MARLO-283650 format. One record per residue (C-alpha): residue in three letters; x, z, y. Coordinates in steps of 0.001 Angstrom, whole numbers, padded with zeros to 6 digits, always signed. Layout:
# MARLO-283650
ALAXZY/...
***
This chain:
# MARLO-283650
ILE-022391-025678-011079/GLU-024770-022958-009958/ALA-024472-024103-006347/MET-025270-027683-007394/PHE-028412-026702-009325/ASN-029574-024414-006522/GLN-029892-027500-004362/ILE-032274-029117-006860/ASN-035898-028025-006819/HIS-037755-026884-009934/VAL-034631-026258-011998/ALA-034702-022887-013752/MET-031348-021275-014478/THR-030480-018519-016917/LYS-027258-016593-016410/ILE-025369-015826-019609/GLN-022913-012941-019691/VAL-019929-013958-021808/GLU-018507-010926-023604/ASP-014932-010574-024840/LEU-014168-012416-028052/THR-013460-010537-031264/GLU-010447-011456-033360/ARG-012817-013230-035775/HIS-014240-015315-032916/VAL-010732-016268-031774/ASP-009837-017281-035322/GLU-012956-019445-035593/ILE-012039-021228-032370/ILE-008429-021835-033438/SER-009337-022816-036980/GLU-011931-025334-035795/SER-009792-026697-032938/LEU-006714-027228-035111/SER-008692-028266-038228/LEU-006901-025690-040333/PRO-008183-023113-042848/HIS-008514-019503-041791/ARG-005749-018365-044149/LEU-003271-020342-041988/THR-004685-019505-038543/LYS-005344-015771-038947/PRO-001774-014637-038054/LEU-001838-016821-034922/SER-005338-015633-034014/SER-004244-012015-034278/VAL-001369-012568-031825/VAL-003542-014526-029388/HIS-006291-011890-029469/THR-003786-009085-028876/LYS-002284-010842-025846/THR-005557-011915-024220/ALA-007699-008907-025225/GLY-010332-011456-026215/ASN-010970-012616-022652/PRO-012508-016101-023121/LEU-010876-017548-020025/PHE-007418-016249-020899/THR-007747-017166-024560/LYS-008324-020803-023679/SER-005646-020753-020963/PHE-003083-019153-023253/LEU-003707-021664-026042/ASP-003504-024561-023548/SER-000230-023134-022264/MET+001224-022857-025789/ILE+000336-026504-026484/ASP+001654-027703-023114/ASP+004983-025891-023726/GLY+005249-027215-027291/LYS+005023-023813-028911/ILE+001987-025078-030811/ARG+002705-028661-031753/TYR+001560-031329-034193/SER+004015-032013-036993/VAL+004013-035608-038188/GLU+005935-034621-041315/GLU+003503-031858-042313/LYS+000535-033750-040880/ARG-000903-030631-039251/TRP-000473-028299-036278/THR+002463-025887-036611/TRP+003937-022973-034654/ASP+006545-020218-034807/ILE+004593-016960-034795/VAL+007668-014981-033664/VAL+008227-017224-030628/ILE+004571-016980-029589/GLY+004654-013234-030103/ASP+007522-012968-027613/VAL+005708-014926-024888/SER+004703-012957-021791/ILE+000981-013492-021279/GLY+001184-012783-017563/ASP+003871-015331-016705/ASP+002538-018165-018843/VAL-001104-017793-017903/ALA-000253-017302-014231/LYS+001775-020525-014208/LEU-001057-022354-015924/PHE-003564-021019-013422/VAL-001352-022080-010521/ARG-001460-025635-011839/LYS-005240-025423-012243/LEU-005761-023921-008789/GLN-003692-026699-007249/ARG-006357-029153-008437/LEU-009087-027327-006480/PRO-010278-028494-003035/SER-007791-027537-000296/GLU-010291-025237+001454/VAL-010657-023198-001740/GLN-006886-023017-002215/GLU-006318-021829+001352/ALA-009066-019218+001029/LEU-007627-017917-002249/LYS-004193-017618-000617/VAL-005699-015378+002056/LEU-007541-013192-000432/SER-004468-012818-002658/CYS-002542-011249+000230/PHE-004912-008265+000171/GLY-004689-007665-003569/GLN-007651-007593-005915/ALA-010467-007450-003330/ILE-011467-007117+000313/PRO-014804-006387+002039/LYS-016624-009564+002996/TYR-016982-008459+006623/ALA-013169-008363+006911/ILE-013017-012159+006531/LEU-013707-013353+010072/ASN-012634-016982+009631/GLN-015712-018949+008580/ASN-013677-021638+006800/THR-012025-018934+004690/ALA-015390-017360+003909/ASN-016808-020735+002893/GLY-013829-021386+000642/LEU-014212-017997-001058/ASP-017943-018558-001538/LEU-017098-021830-003248/ALA-014479-020039-005396/ILE-017279-017807-006691/THR-019077-020878-008049/TYR-015875-021827-009914/GLY-015890-018422-011598/LEU-012622-017366-009953/LEU-014232-014503-008015/GLU-016875-012008-009027/ASN-020332-012525-007557/ASP-020448-009308-005514/ASP-022671-008639-002504/GLU-020085-006607-000598/LEU-016654-007725-001790/TYR-014651-010857-002323/LYS-013018-009856-005607/PHE-010875-011772-008076/ALA-012400-012033-011541/HIS-009047-010970-013020/SER-005630-009842-011810/THR-004012-012918-013369/ILE-006070-015163-011080/GLU-004939-013031-008147/THR-001307-013497-009203/ALA-001795-017239-009581/ALA-003486-017507-006182/TYR-000589-015664-004528/GLY+001727-018094-006322/LEU+000131-020927-004333/ILE+002067-019645-001315/ALA+005658-020899-001393/ASP+008164-018038-001566/THR+009860-019258+001604/CYS+006537-019120+003468/LYS+005193-015754+002292/THR+006596-013588+005119/GLN+005315-015946+007813/PHE+001941-016220+006045/HIS+001527-012417+005985/PHE+002580-012162+009626/GLU+000161-014808+010913/LEU-002670-013382+008797/GLY-002042-009873+010127/CYS-001852-011033+013734/SER-005154-012888+013390/MET-006817-009618+012312/VAL-005385-007270+014949/ASN-005580-009748+017835/ASN-009158-010957+017354/PRO-011373-007936+016615/PRO-015172-008384+016746/THR-016779-007068+019911/GLY-018914-003923+019755/GLU-017907-003063+016169/GLU-015548-000099+016493/GLY-015703+000896+012817/ILE-015016-002624+011597/THR-012247-003042+014181/SER-010485+000049+012791/ILE-010642-001326+009261/LEU-009402-004735+010404/ASN-006510-003086+012248/SER-005577-001225+009070/PHE-005684-004389+006950/GLY-003899-006336+009676/ILE-000989-003967+010207/ASP-000419-003817+006452/GLN-000050-007609+006434/ILE+002333-007479+009377/ASN+004379-004796+007627/ARG+004595-007009+004541/SER+006146-009712+006707/ARG+009260-007606+007238/PRO+012171-008385+007564/LEU+010748-011177+009730/THR+012203-010583+013203/VAL+009790-009974+016071/ASN+011497-010513+019433/ASP+008512-009910+021715/GLN+008824-006287+022893/GLY+005130-006148+023716/LEU+004242-007083+020136/CYS+006817-004625+018764/ARG+005250-001850+020816/LYS+001745-002814+019691/PHE+002728-002948+016007/ALA+004474+000438+016291/GLN+001351+001972+017867/LEU-000858+000519+015127/ASN+001438+001936+012452/LEU+001326+005365+014121/TRP-002476+005221+014240/SER-002773+003944+010668/GLY-000255+006479+009370/ARG-002171+009361+010935/ARG-005363+008119+009269/SER-003531+008133+005943/MET-002279+011677+006576/ASP-005859+012809+007251/SER-006926+011427+003860/ALA-003886+012902+002036/GLY-002231+009495+001583/PHE+001168+010919+002458/GLU+003339+008265+000770/THR+001434+005496+002540/ALA+001613+007413+005818/LEU+005393+007715+005606/GLU+005717+003998+004912/ARG+003645+003197+007990/PHE+005521+005604+010266/GLU+008823+004109+009134/HIS+007491+000579+009594/GLY+006469+001596+013106/LEU+009986+002834+013821/SER+011443-000392+012402/PHE+009717-002326+015195/LEU+011424-000024+017737/ASN+014872-000058+016166/ASP+016817+000203+019436/ASP+017674+003466+021207/SER+016518+001913+024485/TYR+012926+002494+023351/TRP+013564+006234+023760/GLU+013785+005481+027469/THR+010939+003006+027798/ASP+008520+004407+025162/TYR+009535+008051+024859/GLU+006170+009503+023758/LEU+005640+006785+021149/MET+009112+007304+019671/LEU+008681+011084+019667/ASN+005292+010863+017936/LEU+006622+008451+015307/THR+009727+010501+014453/ASP+007778+013777+014380/SER+005114+012220+012146/ALA+007733+010653+009865/SER+009516+014027+009578/LEU+006319+015795+008525/ALA+005397+013069+006016/SER+008944+013180+004604/TYR+008657+016949+004159/ILE+005316+016707+002373/THR+006586+013958+000056/THR+009846+015890-000585/LYS+012079+013101+000702/SER+014858+015268+002100/ASP+017188+012426+003128/ALA+014458+010744+005167/LEU+013500+014104+006688/GLU+017090+014776+007801/HIS+017292+011323+009379/HIS+014038+011593+011326/VAL+014693+015188+012430/ASN+018150+014204+013692/GLN+016646+011307+015636/THR+014254+013679+017387/LEU+016882+016324+018124/THR+019287+013681+019440/HIS+016835+012081+021870/ALA+014237+014766+022740/LYS+014351+015797+026388/THR+013115+019390+026137/ILE+013117+022274+023672/LEU+009351+021906+023440/ASP+009745+018297+022308/MET+012174+019499+019632/PHE+009839+022185+018312/ASN+008021+020093+015674/ALA+011322+018804+014300/TYR+012768+022323+014100/SER+009580+023621+012464/VAL+009586+020977+009730/HIS+013321+021415+009177/VAL+012955+025182+008737/ARG+010087+024762+006272/SER+012095+022204+004319/LEU+015114+024526+004084/CYS+012929+027365+002830/THR+011223+025137+000268/ARG+014608+024030-001085/GLY+015867+027603-001353/PHE+018158+027676+001696/GLU+016606+030734+003337/SER+019839+031800+005068/ASP+020255+028370+006661/ALA+016615+028472+007754/ILE+017079+031892+009395/SER+020247+030711+011150/LEU+018392+027704+012512/VAL+015487+029868+013738/LEU+017920+032273+015448/SER+019712+029397+017167/VAL+016401+028149+018576/VAL+015400+031653+019685/ARG+018737+032023+021488/VAL+018070+028791+023376/LEU+014820+030402+024521/GLY+016811+033297+025969/GLU+016291+035910+023255/ASP+019516+037121+021682/PHE+019820+038773+018281/GLU+022702+040394+016503/ASP+024539+038198+014054/LEU+022499+038303+010849/ASN+024301+035526+008978/SER+026408+037977+006985/LEU+023377+039718+005510/SER+021965+038827+002111/SER+018608+037106+001736/SER+016997+040218+000261/THR+018231+042319+003200/LEU+016980+039748+005715/ASN+013580+039645+004027/ARG+013362+043434+004116/LEU+014297+043524+007818/ALA+011739+040820+008615/LYS+008984+042701+006802/ASP+009932+045935+008561/GLU+009761+044204+011948/LEU+006381+042686+011178/LEU+005038+046059+010041/SER+006413+047768+013151/THR+004822+045125+015401/ARG+001474+045474+013635/GLU+001503+049256+014039/LEU+002412+048913+017708/LEU-000494+046521+018332/GLU-002937+048722+016443/ALA-001905+051705+018600/THR-002360+049728+021826/GLY-005847+049359+023226/LYS-007258+046170+024715/ASP-007225+047620+028222/GLN-003535+048490+027880/LEU-002699+044977+026710/LEU-004463+043475+029725/GLN-002247+045545+032047/PHE+000956+044033+030656/GLU+002815+041429+032684/ILE+001595+037903+032004/MET+004116+035541+030372/THR+004963+032523+032497/ASP+007848+030938+030592/VAL+006306+027725+029261/ASN+008992+027354+026594/LYS+008304+030776+025083/LEU+004567+030252+025362/
***
């Protein structure tokens, strides 16, 4: 309506902010609509207000839904509208209103429906600059005039989560995975030129859509490699911002695109980086089973002791955190032996004894360094073993 009047000259418009309805307001609406006295409608009004929180849009939609489903019906015998307050009280507001909104959205122009489908895949909102398709942008702009989206300068944002749910319901269940995949590919394959910051954000949105398309099979190895790299990049960004759960999901999605051992031969560095990153994220999020799996993958396929180091380090820290100090020490000693430094068997010693010995060694080393001048240190033989370094 606003868009229509904006095209007409000399028409002044006043925007009215509609606040939530009180229970009294809801009762007035129901009483007047059903032509019944307040003493009869108050119990129904109380239930409706509780379920809709007084939202005008949802109040009307919920009442329409109750009438459409016959839960509020006209009784010829009683010559008035009747209902079962218990039945209405048991109705799920989300399901009924969402279904009603789906039917209403299906009556909108196709360009608006398609645009709302796209937006619903991202959740409640997305920055406007992330919508590169002009037809989609036009459809979302039109959806604003219908009151389905908030009128925001920076975001395309649903006016309510129920509208978001209804818009996502426009996509057939059998088509959802393919829809997410094609949407994600359009974002990562067509970045704007000269906009590095925006490209990064689009890649993040895009790879999330592609991940949501799983278990859709991707047979193109080039695409699998690209999606794995994007998940590694996106996961590292999440780690930097302390989003460890999200990071682990992305690392594991990346590995799911390279789910054949042959990739350890063709894409060794990528596989190593993904498994190491997934191990660290698993440790931070205390997912011990996932940590064991990713560490074992690294130790099974890594080519050198140096490539195994991160996996060993995370594994040792995890053992210590879970109270398995003896196992951690045994693992450290086994790695040190591989490096050519042998120690007496310490496995038989208690944890307290091992801790005391470790502290004594550290103290002895500190005293030795403090007693050695800088000139003396410079005269020592330079280490050349790259593994020990």
